[in-house]
ZAMARGU-4260 file (C-alpha; in steps of 0.2 Angstrom, whole numbers, plus 5000, padded with zeros to 4 digits):
<rodrens>
0) 4536/5510/4884 | 4548/5498/4876 | 4560/5512/4872 | 4560/5517/4890 | 4563/5499/4896
5) 4577/5496/4884 | 4586/5512/4889 | 4584/5507/4907 | 4591/5490/4904 | 4605/5497/4894
10) 4610/5508/4909 | 4610/5493/4921 | 4621/5483/4910 | 4633/5497/4908 | 4634/5498/4927
15) 4638/5480/4929 | 4651/5481/4915 | 4659/5495/4923 | 4660/5485/4940 | 4667/5470/4931
20) 4680/5481/4922 | 4686/5488/4939 | 4688/5470/4945 | 4696/5462/4929 | 4706/5477/4923
25) 4712/5484/4939 | 4730/5484/4934 | 4728/5487/4915 | 4729/5503/4905 | 4712/5510/4902
30) 4705/5522/4889 | 4695/5537/4896 | 4681/5544/4886 | 4669/5557/4889 | 4650/5556/4886
35) 4642/5569/4875 | 4634/5584/4884 | 4619/5584/4873 | 4616/5565/4875 | 4598/5562/4881
40) 4598/5557/4899 | 4591/5540/4904 | 4575/5540/4913 | 4575/5534/4931 | 4567/5518/4936
45) 4549/5518/4939 | 4543/5518/4957 | 4539/5500/4956 | 4557/5495/4952 | 4560/5478/4944
50) 4543/5471/4949 | 4534/5485/4940 | 4544/5481/4924 | 4539/5463/4925 | 4521/5467/4928
55) 4521/5480/4914 | 4522/5466/4902 | 4541/5464/4900 | 4547/5446/4898 | 4558/5438/4912
60) 4570/5434/4898 | 4575/5452/4897 | 4584/5450/4913 | 4594/5434/4909 | 4610/5443/4904
65) 4609/5453/4921 | 4607/5437/4931 | 4621/5428/4921 | 4633/5442/4925 | 4628/5442/4943
70) 4630/5423/4944 | 4647/5424/4936 | 4653/5437/4948 | 4647/5426/4963 | 4656/5411/4956
75) 4672/5420/4953 | 4671/5427/4971 | 4668/5409/4978 | 4682/5402/4968 | 4694/5416/4974
80) 4689/5413/4992 | 4691/5394/4990 | 4708/5396/4982 | 4713/5408/4996 | 4708/5395/5010
85) 4717/5381/5001 | 4733/5391/5000 | 4731/5395/5018 | 4729/5377/5023 | 4744/5372/5013
90) 4755/5385/5021 | 4749/5380/5038 | 4753/5361/5034 | 4771/5366/5028 | 4774/5377/5044
95) 4769/5361/5054 | 4781/5350/5046 | 4769/5341/5034 | 4776/5337/5017 | 4765/5344/5003
100) 4767/5338/4985 | 4757/5347/4971 | 4758/5331/4960 | 4752/5319/4973 | 4738/5323/4985
105) 4741/5307/4995 | 4758/5314/5001 | 4750/5330/5009 | 4744/5320/5024 | 4726/5326/5021
110) 4711/5325/5009 | 4703/5338/4998 | 4686/5342/5003 | 4675/5356/4994 | 4691/5363/4986
115) 4700/5364/5003 | 4714/5353/5010 | 4709/5345/5026 | 4725/5341/5036 | 4725/5324/5045
120) 4734/5323/5062 | 4749/5311/5061 | 4750/5302/5078 | 4769/5299/5082 | 4773/5281/5085
125) 4777/5276/5103 | 4795/5270/5104 | 4796/5251/5108 | 4804/5246/5124 | 4819/5236/5121
130) 4818/5217/5126 | 4829/5213/5141 | 4833/5195/5145 | 4836/5189/5163 | 4854/5186/5158
135) 4856/5204/5152 | 4848/5211/5168 | 4858/5200/5179 | 4874/5205/5171 | 4872/5223/5176
140) 4871/5219/5194 | 4888/5224/5203 | 4894/5214/5218 | 4902/5230/5225 | 4886/5240/5224
145) 4876/5226/5232 | 4888/5224/5246 | 4887/5243/5250 | 4868/5242/5249 | 4867/5227/5261
150) 4879/5236/5274 | 4868/5251/5273 | 4851/5241/5276 | 4859/5231/5290 | 4864/5246/5300
155) 4848/5255/5296 | 4837/5241/5301 | 4848/5233/5314 | 4835/5224/5324 | 4822/5222/5310
160) 4828/5207/5300 | 4811/5206/5291 | 4813/5223/5284 | 4831/5219/5279 | 4825/5204/5269
165) 4812/5214/5260 | 4824/5227/5256 | 4836/5214/5249 | 4822/5207/5238 | 4818/5225/5232
170) 4836/5227/5227 | 4834/5213/5215 | 4817/5218/5210 | 4824/5234/5203 | 4838/5225/5195
175) 4826/5214/5185 | 4812/5227/5183 | 4815/5228/5165 | 4813/5210/5162 | 4795/5207/5155
180) 4784/5192/5158 | 4787/5187/5140 | 4806/5185/5143 | 4803/5175/5159 | 4788/5163/5156
185) 4791/5154/5172 | 4775/5144/5172 | 4779/5137/5154 | 4797/5134/5159 | 4793/5124/5174
190) 4780/5113/5165 | 4792/5109/5151 | 4809/5108/5160 | 4817/5092/5167 | 4822/5093/5185
195) 4841/5095/5180 | 4836/5111/5170 | 4823/5117/5183 | 4835/5118/5197 | 4845/5132/5188
200) 4830/5143/5184 | 4834/5157/5185 | 4849/5158/5197 | 4861/5152/5183 | 4860/5169/5176
205) 4867/5178/5192 | 4885/5182/5192 | 4895/5171/5204 | 4902/5186/5215 | 4884/5193/5217
210) 4878/5176/5222 | 4892/5174/5235 | 4889/5191/5242 | 4870/5187/5244 | 4872/5170/5252
215) 4885/5176/5264 | 4873/5190/5270 | 4858/5178/5271 | 4868/5166/5281 | 4869/5179/5295
220) 4850/5181/5296 | 4840/5171/5309 | 4831/5155/5305 | 4814/5163/5310 | 4816/5178/5299
225) 4821/5167/5284 | 4806/5156/5287 | 4794/5171/5286 | 4804/5177/5271 | 4803/5161/5261
230) 4785/5159/5265 | 4781/5177/5259 | 4791/5173/5243 | 4781/5157/5240 | 4765/5166/5243
235) 4770/5179/5229 | 4773/5165/5217 | 4757/5156/5221 | 4748/5172/5219 | 4755/5174/5201
240) 4751/5156/5198 | 4733/5160/5203 | 4732/5175/5192 | 4737/5164/5177 | 4724/5151/5181
245) 4711/5165/5184 | 4714/5172/5167 | 4713/5155/5159 | 4696/5151/5167 | 4689/5169/5164
250) 4688/5174/5182 | 4694/5189/5190 | 4713/5191/5192 | 4720/5188/5210 | 4729/5204/5215
255) 4747/5201/5216 | 4759/5206/5230 | 4766/5223/5226 | 4782/5222/5237 | 4793/5216/5223
260) 4795/5224/5206 | 4799/5208/5197 | 4794/5190/5199 | 4811/5185/5193 | 4818/5193/5208
265) 4807/5183/5219 | 4813/5167/5212 | 4831/5173/5213 | 4831/5178/5231 | 4821/5162/5236
270) 4833/5151/5228 | 4847/5159/5237 | 4839/5158/5254 | 4835/5139/5251 | 4852/5135/5245
275) 4861/5144/5260 | 4848/5139/5273 | 4840/5122/5268 | 4833/5119/5285 | 4821/5133/5282
280) 4811/5121/5271 | 4810/5108/5285 | 4803/5121/5297 | 4789/5124/5283 | 4786/5105/5280
285) 4771/5104/5291 | 4763/5119/5283 | 4767/5112/5265 | 4760/5095/5270 | 4744/5101/5278
290) 4738/5117/5271 | 4728/5114/5255 | 4734/5131/5249 | 4751/5123/5244 | 4744/5106/5238
295) 4738/5100/5221 | 4745/5095/5205 | 4746/5113/5198 | 4758/5117/5213 | 4769/5102/5211
300) 4782/5110/5199 | 4784/5124/5212 | 4786/5112/5226 | 4799/5101/5216 | 4809/5117/5212
305) 4810/5122/5230 | 4816/5105/5236 | 4828/5105/5222 | 4835/5122/5228 | 4837/5115/5246
310) 4845/5099/5239 | 4859/5110/5232 | 4863/5115/5249 | 4860/5099/5259 | 4856/5082/5251
315) 4848/5076/5267 | 4836/5090/5268 | 4831/5086/5250 | 4828/5068/5253 | 4818/5072/5269
320) 4807/5084/5260 | 4804/5072/5246 | 4799/5058/5257 | 4788/5068/5268 | 4780/5079/5255
325) 4781/5070/5238 | 4781/5052/5242 | 4764/5051/5249 | 4757/5058/5232 | 4764/5042/5224
330) 4754/5030/5235 | 4738/5022/5230 | 4729/5033/5242 | 4730/5049/5231 | 4729/5051/5212
335) 4745/5055/5203 | 4746/5057/5184 | 4761/5050/5174 | 4768/5067/5172 | 4768/5071/5190
340) 4775/5054/5195 | 4789/5057/5182 | 4794/5074/5190 | 4794/5067/5207 | 4805/5052/5202
345) 4817/5063/5193 | 4820/5073/5209 | 4824/5058/5220 | 4834/5050/5206 | 4844/5066/5206
350) 4846/5066/5225 | 4853/5048/5226 | 4864/5050/5211 | 4873/5065/5217 | 4892/5062/5222
355) 4894/5053/5238 | 4875/5053/5241 | 4874/5036/5249 | 4886/5040/5264 | 4879/5057/5266
360) 4861/5051/5267 | 4865/5035/5278 | 4876/5045/5290 | 4862/5059/5291 | 4847/5046/5292
365) 4841/5056/5307 | 4838/5075/5306 | 4834/5084/5322 | 4826/5068/5329 | 4816/5064/5313
370) 4821/5050/5302 | 4824/5055/5283 | 4814/5039/5279 | 4802/5034/5293 | 4794/5017/5294
375) 4778/5023/5286 | 4788/5029/5271 | 4797/5012/5270 | 4780/5003/5269 | 4775/5014/5254
380) 4791/5011/5245 | 4790/4992/5247 | 4772/4992/5240 | 4777/5003/5225 | 4793/4993/5221
385) 4784/4976/5223 | 4767/4978/5217 | 4755/4964/5210 | 4761/4958/5193 | 4745/4966/5185
390) 4749/4983/5194 | 4766/4985/5187 | 4769/5001/5177 | 4783/5009/5168 | 4788/5018/5184
395) 4790/5001/5193 | 4807/4999/5186 | 4813/5016/5192 | 4807/5012/5210 | 4816/4996/5209
400) 4832/5006/5205 | 4830/5018/5220 | 4823/5006/5233 | 4840/4998/5239 | 4847/5015/5244
405) 4831/5022/5252 | 4829/5006/5261 | 4847/5007/5268 | 4843/5025/5274 | 4827/5019/5282
410) 4836/5005/5292 | 4851/5016/5296 | 4856/5019/5314 | 4866/5013/5329 | 4862/4995/5332
415) 4855/4991/5349 | 4851/5010/5353 | 4835/5014/5361 | 4830/5024/5345 | 4833/5009/5334
420) 4824/4997/5345 | 4808/5009/5343 | 4811/5010/5325 | 4812/4991/5323 | 4796/4989/5333
425) 4787/5001/5321 | 4794/4993/5305 | 4789/4976/5311 | 4770/4980/5311 | 4771/4985/5293
430) 4782/4970/5288 | 4770/4957/5295 | 4755/4965/5287 | 4764/4966/5270 | 4770/4948/5271
435) 4753/4942/5274 | 4745/4950/5258 | 4749/4935/5247 | 4760/4944/5234 | 4775/4934/5232
440) 4788/4947/5229 | 4781/4959/5242 | 4780/4944/5254 | 4798/4940/5251 | 4804/4958/5254
445) 4793/4960/5269 | 4800/4944/5277 | 4818/4950/5275 | 4813/4966/5284 | 4804/4956/5297
450) 4820/4946/5301 | 4830/4963/5302 | 4818/4969/5315 | 4820/4953/5326 | 4839/4956/5326
455) 4838/4974/5331 | 4826/4971/5346 | 4822/4955/5356 | 4806/4963/5361 | 4800/4961/5343
460) 4798/4942/5346 | 4786/4946/5360 | 4777/4959/5349 | 4775/4946/5335 | 4769/4932/5347
465) 4757/4943/5356 | 4750/4952/5341 | 4751/4940/5327
</rodrens>
């Protein structure tokens, strides 16, 4: 029985060796031998196969060499397959432009996993947009191109000036579209700039010929159309301000108007309109004074900027707006922090220190029937300039410096005229009340004003006697 098993095992081993020889020595010279004809043939496997052999008492160790050969064959086949896959992966990486270095796996752009190279996808970097400043964008605007554009829209929308103005704003919107918010942080600029610098933001970057072409065209638009346009521009700025405040407080952003592509353009066209047609601001004064939407400490820099633009075109309009919109904020009836007070005073100091400001303001003391400095405003100025000793602040000296000019404007007019007689009667009431408050400096100034009233209108004597 053992002889038969040994013969059978020897035959099986010979068959495995023959197969290995075919794989390993495929391309080598081989020696051919012939078996002897009289060799005793091996007996076939018993019907039970390997299981019968095992059950017949043959130890499982007999098959260890067979199993070892089989495992070696499977291992070599697996290694060959893995090598083929790795080679295919490297070839694919090379064809896709990925650098492969045999000495350093880190340069292949992939990682080795189970003998195969896994290629990582390399995301191309997005090119950074170039930073464009306001000055750079403005320098590319050509006056000739703008002029042709304005001629075209004027003829295309001949009877629709509101559309003309929107197209005008859109032209500058495209010109400044490449300027990011980081290049024009207007809110920060407005908070940190003095009035002398604030007035030039951002119009100082616009070429002179472009500015002249624009304002000449704006001058031919109607006052009503410009009033609507200025209000739309202001609302656009207010919306952007609200979005900043909403982001700070964590609330939802307020949707911004989408009619212009750049907030820089809004400031540019608004500045041009206010400088060329300052009277537009006087038409908007009641709305700015009464609508809560345009009031508040946070809106103050915008209001000061707008008045400063109008002042560039007409000092009288600038003073009118300062007196009617900003001066009431300085009175004791409303709260005003030192920073706001300083900004408001900077503006009026700039107005009255302008060349020939005094004759311009005195001669233009009345604007379309309204006085630049009405009697109620003179009363506020007197009280701010001559407060109680305990109420004096650093700003008091600045009021003392501007008071004489503003008082002269308040009392300016044709002596003996009907209008001046009415003004004298109105001022008299404020002067008498101020003189009786027991403050020495205020009483002295009020008495001087009272005497002026008596010289302007004899009726003031009767008013004084009957009322006081």
